C-alpha angles and dihedrals in degrees: 000000000000116000138178113251091217092058090058093059109104095030110145119246114218120196122199090271105033149319117312104181142288139287112275102170145337128242114211133187109248092211102049097019090225119145105248102178143012110222106222124200105212093194117199092342092079097015095265093309115162117221133188121234122187119221084239087078096050124109125201108315119238098221096181094051091040092233135139115202117207127199092231134097124238089244091054091052093044092055095044121124111278119246123197105226096194092072136042115290107246126222088243090057090049090049091051091050093047092048092047096048098030094243117156119251101254092190091066091062090245115110090003092146134049132245104302091359100131109133112233089227121036110248092234092062089054091056092238112184110268132199092281092065097049109093118204093032095114094066093049091048091055089051089055098253110144095212096282115155131188113236089214092054092055093053110110094023110151118253114218119195123198091272109019147359110279108180149301135285108261104168146338130245116218134186103241099210093049098035087223128135114239105171144021115224109223126197108208094183096110095048113025129047125251090029121220142155119264137177123242115197116221094243088063092060110103099184143339124218102201093183092055095038092235134137119201119204130189093234132098125243092243091052091053092044091058097037123118111283121243116224113197092208093059129078114248104234133179091263092059093044091049090050090050096051093043091051091056090042090238124142113266103243100221092050 
């Protein structure tokens, strides 16, 4: 099922022996667009310490109760390697976390997905943006950051169409069984009248300038202005997605 990333913030994280905190943010891989970690605010339990939990440790989510169970104990989480959240997460820190928890190294290509997380269509065939399109990545690589991005940090990035600015990133839509981002939610209210929220599929992203907080899409402003409107209170079903891809005259991925 497709879900808004914003609506998952605040979900409670339950270890095997009790609650440890709530979701504060998500770190995603800017090459594959997979969610790599849930950022968990442990509150007073660990003196406001933020910890990273891989989806590999998640059990079956309780969507009604807004709760993510994890197959870890509170003691295991408490003694986990510390990560400084005010700077890029280094590959060494990720290695330490993976070794400590027994998570696979996703950057080796082995264990890159999650249980059941095999996309129905290979990302390459969807023309997902790869490392070559992501401007500003070289600097982060030299600093040791393995292409991890905070979903919160990307909120409000400017969206630039082929002929004009069209809006700002407001949210992401992820596929909850794959933990993979499928769409950006764009609010056009500051740039197009009448303003509305629309979905931009990742294959339509031409480039991202991380240093300038800008996303470039291979669409025109008029196309976006007339595109099907996204309503956050409605479920995104296959009918809506088909309508969206057909409107832009783009191949429907699952067909």
